[in-house]
N, C-alpha and C positions, 0 to 999 in steps of 0.2 A: 567502422566503414558502414555506409548506408546503401542499401539496395532498394530502389523503388519497385513497388509491386503494381500489378495492373488494376487493382480494385481499391485504390485509395489508402492502402496500408503501406507503411515503410517497415522494413525489417532492419533493425539496427543491431549491430554486434558490438559488444563491449567486453571488458574483462570479466564481467559477471555472467555472460552468456548472450542469449538472443532476447531482445525486447521488441514487442510489437508496438508500433506507433500509428495511430489512426489519424488520417488527414480529414479535417472538417472545414468547410467553407465558412467564412466569418459570419454570414447571415444565419447559417444553421447553428453556429456556436452561440450566438446571442439567444436564439430561441431555446436551445437545449442547455443553457449554462448550468442550471441546477444539477441536471443529470451528469454533465461532464465533470463538474466538481466532485460529485459523489464517486464517480469512477476514478478520478485522479486520487482522491483520498484512499481508495482501495488499491492504488498502486499502478494504475494505467497511465499512459502518456498520450498526448495529442499534439498534432501540428495544425495550427490555424492558418488557413490560406485566404488570400484576397484575390479574386479573379485568377485562381490557379497558382498564384505565387505564394510560397511559404513566407509567413510574416512573424509567427510566434510559436513557441513551444510551451505547452502547458504540462508540467511534470510535478510529481509529488514533492512537497516541501521537505528539504533536508532538516529544517528546524523542527518540523512536526515529528519526524522520525527520531530525532534526538530526544525530544520530550517523551515519546513513547518508551524509548530505551531507558531513560532515567526513571520513569515510573515503574517499569518492569523490574529494574534493579532494586528499587526501594521496596517493592512488594516481596521480592525474593528475600531481601535482608530481614524484612518484618516477619516473614514466615519462618525464617531460621531461628528467630528469637522467641518463638512461641514455645512455652513450656506446657507439656502434656503430662498429667499425672499417670501413675501406673494403672490406676483403675480406669481412667479415660482411654488409655492405650488398649487395655484389654477389651473394653466395650467396643472400640472402633474396629479392632481385629475381629471380634465375633460378628459384628455387623457386616463386615466385608466378606465373611465366609458364608453368609446366608444367600 
């Protein structure tokens, strides 16, 4: 369900909770495209408008999230396979106590 806000922000509710969606006029979106893409990459969402009419939603890519998940799982598996000798473990333990 979507609730329009008075300051160009939409509050969208979904199964994961509440997500803020900022509305941006198309001419502003063109000027600020690099900034918008950085913010979308960080997880934000935007609705692009043309003369006040919603025309497009810019949301984080699902494919990008999958790639990050696959990389994280690979790193975890790699870390699990790391062999640490007893002397290295003792040295790391002593280092952590300082």
